[in-house]
N, C-alpha and C positions, 0 to 999 in steps of 0.2 A: 802242466805245472805253471803256476803264476807266482812270481816273487815281486814284492814292492817294498820300498823302504821310505822312511820319513824321519826327519829330526824333529822332535817335539820339545818345545821350550818348557819342560817340566822334568823333575828328577824321576828315575825309574820307579820309585815307590809310589809316586803320584799317578803315573801312567798305569801301573799295575793295579792300583786301587780301582780304577775304572774297569779294568778287565775282571777284577774280583767281585764287582757288583753286577751280578747277572741280570738284575732288573733294568739296567741301562742298555742292554744289547739292542733293543729295538730303536734306541736313539742314535746308534752309530753303525750298526751292521746293516749295510744297504741290502734291502730285500726282506729283512725281518720286519713284519708288520706289528707283531704283538708277542710279548713274553707272557706265557700262560702260567708259568710257575718256575721256581728255582729251588733246588734242594737246599736245605739249611746248611749243608756241609760244603756248598760251592765256595771256592773252586778246588776242593780236594779231589785227588784222583778217584774216579768212579762216580763222582757226583754228576747230576744232570740238570740241564736247563731245558724247559719245555717251551717251544716257540711255534709261532704261526708265520709262514712265509708266503709272500705274494699278496696281490690285491683281492679283497673280498669281491665276489663270492667264490673266487677261484683259488683261494689260499689253501695251503696244505699245512697240517699239523704234524709235528714230529718233535724230536728232542736231540740235543747234542750232549756228549758227555766228555769229561776230562780224562785225558790219557796221561798227561804229565803236568806237574805244577812245581815251579821253583819261584816262590814269591819274589817280586821285583826283578826277575830275570827271564822267565820263560813260562808259557802256557800253551799246551797242545790239546786240541779238541778233535773229536770225531763228530763232525756236523752231519746230521742226517736230514734228508729231504726226499723220502720215498713217495712216489715211485721213481723219482729222478735219480736218486743215488745217494752217495755219501762222499764226504771229503775230509781229509786230514788237514787241519789248519794249525799253523805253528807261529806263535808270536814270540820273538826274541827281543829282549830289551838290553841295550848296552849303555852304561853311563858315559856321558861326555862332559867336558869341561863346562863350567858355567851353569850347572844344574840342569843340563839338557839330556835327552835320551834319544839314541838311535833305535828306532823300531824297525824290525825286519819281519815281514809277514809273508808266509809261504802257504800256498794252498794246492793240494794235490787231490784229484779225484781218486777215490779208493774203491768204489763199488758202484754198480748200477749203470744205466745207459749213458750218463754223462761221462763216464770213464772212456767210453768208446767213440764219442763223437767230437773229440777235440779237433778244432780247426784253427787256422790263423785268425779268422774272424771272431769266433767266440773267445779265443785267447785274448784278443785285443779288448773286447767288451769286458771280460773278467778283470783284466789289468786296470781298466778305467774304473770299474766298480770298486776294486780294492784300494785304489788311490783315494777315491772319495771316502771310503770307509776309514782310512787312516787320517784323512783331513777331519772327519767328524770326531774320531777318537782324540785327536789333538785339541780340537775346540773344547771338548768336555774336560780333558786333563788340565789344560791351561786355565780354563775358567775356574775350576776347583782350586787351582794353585793360587789364583788372585783373590778368591773369596775367603781364604783362610787368614 
């Protein structure tokens, strides 16, 4: 399990707007190289985002689907990357004074080989990846805030 947190200088509605735009995932989810399609109902429960992960020509195609959605507060996904496995990813957004948002991101491997090969080293790598992911999410959310 990997948990990272970040304060973003944008209100929860603005941060969630980035999460709700499935087409931006390859811009901020580290490792996602291409979004191939997004269900029209995204991010409603059951909707899917079709992605490609990893560098060409070794990239893998799969999809992630929404398990829970509470706009401007929480988004939970089952991120698939077979044959490596699946992870449950959970974004929680809490409003802070000054129009800021505390984002908490939790990732747990749920199925496949990745679930069984957890070590301190890959935990460290995953934590650094997830910190960078929240940095990118922050860049997009704050840029959108200033563009309005």
